[in-house]
N, C-alpha and C positions, 0 to 999 in steps of 0.2 A: 434381369440383367443374363443374355446365355454371352457364353464364353465365345460365339461369333461375333457378338453383339460388340464384346470388350477387342473383340482383333480388326475387326472395322476401323473402332478409332485408331488403337496403335497401329495399326499400317498406315494411316495417313499423319500423323503428327510428324512426322520428319519432311514432308514436302509443305507440309504448315509453316513450320520453323523457318524454311531456305524460300519459301517464296517471301515471308516476312523478314527476314532478316540477310539477305544474301548482298553483298557488294554496298550494305549502310555504311556510311561514315562512321569512325570509331565513336565519336558524340553520342552517337546511339545504344551503341554495345559494348562499349568499355567506360561506362560509368555505373554506377549504384544509386542507392538513395541514401546515401552516408551511413557512416559507420559502420559494420559488419556488413552489412548488406552484401547483396551479390549483384555484380554486372551480368547481364544475358550471355556473355563468352563464359565465363562461370558460373549460368546455372545451364546452360549446354554440355557443358561438362559433367554436370552431375548428375542429366541422364545419361548421360555414355558411363559413365562409372556405375550408375544401376544396370544398366546392359551385364556389362563384365560381372556384376555380384550381389546385382540380388532378385531379380524380378525369375531368371531363369535357375538358378544357382539354389534359390529357395525353395520352388518348383519341385525342383529335383531328391530336395530333400527331403520333403513331406513325400511324395514318392517311394521314394527309397528305402528314410528311417522314419517315418511317423513322425511323434511328437517325444522318440527316444532322444533325439538329441538337439539342443536349440540352434533357432540360427546364429550365424558370427556376427557381431554385433555389427549396424553398417556406419560407417565412416562418414558422417557428414560432410567432413573432410576433404575427403580421400581423389577427390579431383583436380585438386588445388597442381599436382604433378604433372597430374596427363593434360594439365590445359600448360605450362608454363611451355612460352616459346611458339605456341603455335597458332595460325590464325585462326577468326570465324569459319571462314568456308572449309578450312580438314577439318573444323570438331563438326560441323554441318557433314560433312562428308562422312566421318567417322563414325555420327549416330547413328546416319540412315543405313548404313554397311552394316554395324552393328542391332538397327533395328530387325533389320532383315532376319538375320542371323537369329534372332532370339526368337523369333515371330518362328523361323522356319525348325528350331529346335521343337517349340511351344508345339507344332501342329505334329513333329515328329511324337510326342508321345503320345500321339491317338489316346489323350484325357476319357474317363468313363464319367457316368457319375458320381459309381463308387468312389473314383479317385478324387474326384471335384469335393467330395464327403469329408475325404483325408486330412487329421491333423497333423500341424508342424509345433511348434513351440517359438515363439519369439521372444528375446531377451527380456523385453519390458513388457510387452502388451499379453503372453502369456499365452493358452493354447488358442490357434487361429486357423481355418478349413483353408483346404488349397482353392475353393472356391471367391473365400475370402481375400486373398492374397492374389488372385488375378482379376478381383473386381478394382482393387484398390490401383492397382498399373495404371488402365487410363484416367481413373480420378487422379493419379500421380502426375501423369502427363496434363491435363486437363489446369491443375493446381499450376502447374510450372507455366504455362501459356500463360495463365491471368499475370503471374507475375513477372513474367517477361514483359506485358504490355505497361503494366503497373508502371516496372521502371526506366520504360520507353516513357512515358508517360510523364514519369517524375524528370525529366531533362528539361520539359517546356512550362513547370509548372509556373515557373514566374513569367515566364513570355505570357503565356495567356491572359495575363491579369483578372480582370473580373467574371472573365467565360470561367473560370476553373470552380465555379459553383455548380455550372451545370453539367461538370465532367465528371461521372462517379467513379471514374479508374483512380482520379487526382482525391477523392474522397475516403481513398483504403488505403489504410496502414499495415498491410500485409496481414499473413494468417498464421505465422511460425508462431510456437509455442509452446 
């Protein structure tokens, strides 16, 4: 996987989410799977929060400081104040804008192979490379695309009756751990 391959997917995520989610009834987007699970709207907020505090800030930290300073721990609930009182269309628009800004910043870094081999220090994973961080970014997008479709499918779990046995998305219990 090259950086250009990652950017190709990262560029498409906002449009894919917009096409899937914009103008859907709240019954699809503001319900979760129970307990402390996230709604679709909360997941979009999490993606925005990642644009603000994770990918580019950590990439810059690796380029500027190497592994001499650990990354700030990521606040998995930091998105909650960000989404308060905001509609899903507003959040989708902000995600698209923030992702564009992030990818512009990434391209402006003009990363070379030596840069990608640079190491940073994750607070719980230890030593990581910039290449690993940047490969994780599209995988993170795909994880949340999967999460979103799983949460949405959960909303019709009972309604589909016996067909749920044929719906793989309804057999998945999530992957957070």
